[in-house]
N, C-alpha and C positions, 0 to 999 in steps of 0.2 A: 504493499500500500504506499509506504513512504517512498519507494523507488518510483512508483507511478506518479505521485505528487511531484517529485523532484523533476522528472522528465517533462511533466505538464508545465511546471514553472519555467524550465529551460525553453520550451517551445513558445510560451507566452512572451517571455522576455525577448526571444529572437524576432517574433512577429512585431512586437512593439518597437524594437530597434529598427527593423526594416521600414516600418511605417513612418517613424520619425525621420529616418534618412531620406525617404521618398518626399516627405512633407518639406524637409529642408531643401532638397534639390529643387522642388517646384517653387519654393519661396525665393531661392537665389536666382532662378531664371527670370523672375519679375524685377530684379534689380539691374540698374545700369552696370554697376560694379561695386563690390564691398569696399574697394580702395577709395572710392569717391564719396563714401558715406562716413559721417562722423560717428562717434560712439553711441550717441543717443538715438540717432536715426537707425543705425544698424541693429541695435539691441532692443529698442522700444518701439519707435515710430514706424519703421518699415514692416516689422512683423504684424503690427496692428493693421496697417494699410493692406497687407497682403490678404488678411481675412476679410476686410471690407471689400477688396477687389474681387475675391471669390464670390461674396454675397452679391455684389452689383452685377457680376457676370451671370449669375443664375437668374437675376431679374431682367437680364438683357439691357442694362443701362449703359449707354454709351459713355466712354471716357470724357468726352467734351461736355456732357451734361454735368459730370461731377466737377469739372473745372469751373464751369459757370456757377454752380452752386457755391463753390469755394469763394468766388468773387463776391457774391452777395453776403455770405456769412462774414468774411473778413471786413467788408465795408461796414456791416452792421455793428462791428466792435467799436467803431469810432463813436457811436452814440453814448456808449458807456464810459469810454476813455476820456471824453470831454469833461467829465466831473472831477472835481478835486478829490484826492484820496483822503486818508484818515486825518491829516493835519488840518484840512479845510472843512470836510464834511463828516468827520467822525466814522463810525463803523459802517454807516450807510454808503459813504463815499468809497471806503475801502472795498466793500463788497461789490459796488458798481464797477470799480476798476478790475477786480478779480473776474467778474463776468465778461468784461471786455477782453481780458487776457485769454480766457477760456475760449471765447468765440474766435479769437485770432489763431489759437492753437488748433481748434477744430478746422478752420479754414486751411491751415497748413497740412493737416492730416488728409483732407480731401485733395489738396494740391499734390501731395505725394501719391495718393491712391490712384489718381487718374493715369499717371505714367505706368504704374504697376498693372492697372487694369488694361491699358492699351497693349502692353507686352504679353499679358496673360491671354487676351482675346485675339491679338493680331490686328486690332482696330487703330493702327497708328495713322496719323494724317498730318499734312502740313498745317491745317487749321489747328489741330491739337497742339502742335509745337508753338504756334503763334500765341494761342490763348494761354498756354502755360507760361510763356515769357511775360504776358501782360498781367497775370494774376497779382503779382506782388505790387505792381503800380496801382491796381484797382483797390487793393487794401489800404495801402499807405497814403494815397493821395487824400481821401476824406479824413483819415486819422490825423495827418499833419495839419489840414485845414482847421479841424476842430481843436487841435492842441493850441493853435493861436488864440482861438476863442477861450479855451481853458486858461491860458496865461493872462489874458486881459482881466478875467474875473478873479483869478487865484494867483497872485504874484507877491504877496506880502512876505513869504519866506525868502525869496530871492532878493527882494528889496532890503529886508533886514540883514541878510548876509553881506550885502554890498554897501549898506549904510545909506540907501537912497530913500528920501521922504516919499511916503505913499500918497501922492497927489494924483488928480486926474490927468494933468499934463504929462507927468512922469510916466504914468501908466500907458498913455497913448504913444509916447516916444519909445518906451521899452517894448511895447507890442509891435511897433513898426520895425524895431531891430530884430526881434525874435522872428517876425514874419520873413525878413530877409535871410536870417539864419536857416529857417525851415525851408525856404525855396532853394537856397544854395545846398543845403544838406540833402534834400530830396532829389533835385534834378541834376546837380553837378557831382554829388558824392554817392548817395545810395543807388541811384539808377546805374551809373557807370560801374560802380563796384560789383554790383550783383551781375551785371552784364558780362564783365570780365571773368568773374568767378565761374559762371556758367560756361564761358568759352574754354577756360582751362579744363573744366571737367570733360568737355567734348573732345578736346585735344588728347587728354589722357585716355579716353575710351577709343579714340582713333588709333593711338599707338598700341593699345592693348588688344583691340578687337578688329581693327581695320575699318574700312568704309561702311560696311553693313552694321557694324556694332556701335556706331556713333551717329550723332546728328550734327556733324561738322559741316554746316551748310555754308555755301559761299554767296556773297552778295551778287556775283555775276550770274550764278544759277537762279537766284531769287528774282533778279532784275529780268531775266529771260522769261521766267514764269509770269511775271507781272506784265511785260510787254505782249506776250502771246495770249493773254486773257482778254477777251472782248469786253468793252465797257458796258455794252447793252445788256442789262439784266444781271450784271455782276459788279455794281458799284461798291457795295459793302465788301465783297470779297476782295476787290482790287484795293480797297482801303487797308484791309488786313495785310495783304501782300506788300503794300507800299511800306507799312510800318515795319514789316519784317526785313525788307530790303534795307531800310535805314539801320535796323537793329544789328544785322550782320555786318554791314559796312563799318559801323562804329567799332565792332569787335575787331575787325581786320585792321582798322586804323590804329587801335591800341597795341597791336602786336606786329609791327613792320618787319622785325627780324624773323619771326616765325613765318610770315607770308613769303619772304624771300626764300627761306629754306624749303617750304612747301612747294613753291613754284619750281625751284631747281630740281627737287626730287621727282616731280611730275614730268618735267622735261627730260630728265635723264633716264627714268625707268617707266615712263608711260603712265604710271599710277603710283601715287605716293605709298600705297600699300605694299608695293614691291621693293621698298627701300631695303638696303642691307640690314641684316640682323643687328650688327654692332651699333648702327645709328639708331635703330628703333630702341634698343636696350638702353643706350645712353639717354635718350629723350624720356623713356619711361622711368629711369633711375632719378632724373632730375625732377620729373613730374611727381613722383612719389614723395619726394622731399617737400614739395610745396602743398600737396593735398591737405595735410592737417591745418596749415595756415589758411589755405583757400577756403576751407570749411567755415572759418571764422567770418567770412564775408557773406555767408548764406544765412538762412533763417534762424536756426537754433541759437547761435551765439549772439547774433545781432539783436534778436528779440528778447533774449534773456536780459541783456543790458537795458533794452528799452523798457521792459516790464519793471525792472528795478527802479529806474528813474521815475516812472509813473507812480509806483506804490509809495516812494518817499516824497512825492509831491515836487519833484524837480525835473519835469519832462524836457525842459530846455537843455538840460545836460546831455540828453541823447543827441541833440543836434551838434553839439560840440564834440561829442565822442565820435560821431560819424565823420565829421569834417576832419578832425585832427588824428585820432587814434586809428580809425579804419582807413583813413586817407593814407597815412604813412604805411600801414600794412599793405594796402593795395600797390602802392608805389614799389615796395620792396619785392613783392611777389612778381610783379610785372618786370622789374629790372632783372631779377634773378633768372626768370625763364627766358627773357630776351638775350641775356648774356650767354646762356647755354646754347641757344639757337645760333648766335653769332659765331661762337666757338666752333661749333659743328660745321657751320658754313665755311669758315676759313680753312678748316682741316680738309673739308671736302674738295675746295678749290685747289689746295696744295697737292692733293692726291691726283686730281685731274690733270694739273700741269705736269706732274711727274710722269704720269702715264703717257701724255703726248710727246714728252721728250724722250 
């Protein structure tokens, strides 16, 4: 009897292990790459999104519908984050801010789910890629606008720290300054920072998996798609395509050395995916070094800092953090990757000259 139970337990453990391995395999297939995920995404967010993706797939919900839902949920968080937190509105204000934070996290979960759902169901599309890039802007534009409103009504903490008299005139001047900071932070810092972070993820996936395993789109290809799309009956679609042309063009403008290397590899080998293994490995090695830092430009780290500033009633600090701290980090990441591409390009040219001689 004991032997029978022992063998039954062995069989049950084996089946459970096989099922877990199969589940893990299916989960990993929905990720772009574990190397491009930070610890929180890989261990918590992505597994949750996988089960949501499976659920949505059974209901035949399209990935783009999930993306659009995330936009509305993220934008709705601004209504709660416009309130002062505990310092100004007590426990009610604190809980309203917590609700806003939870809504923004919910929006991010849906924004992660749409990509996993697309990979799970094979329903990938150019529109999905465009909507995914627009999601963050859709969330943070109303949030930043209402944070200006929040500052105008709740600023005594900042004024007391800086020793500024709390008068109506000073409030208007300070709000104008904060508005300028918010605009600069959102349009000049956050947008380009996230755009570049996304591009480096796609470069990493390109080196890791090749053309088919990445979404390393070129502005030339997107411009061609835009030009070939008739205007009649496609005005909205052409607008989306135009925004994506601009998006990819700005990514390329920020990475001139990588663009030179990519162009040379394509001219030399017909397809950059056919590059020599040693070049691929060196680019991957350098890319792996910047991925943990690159992750700090994406949602989790950036939003954790933003949440902290909102909860302690100093949301203006988030604008300064994005401008100076994340601005410096973006500059260092960009400079490091560009230097790597320049170094490989120079060595590639030297080898070409040597072979010609």
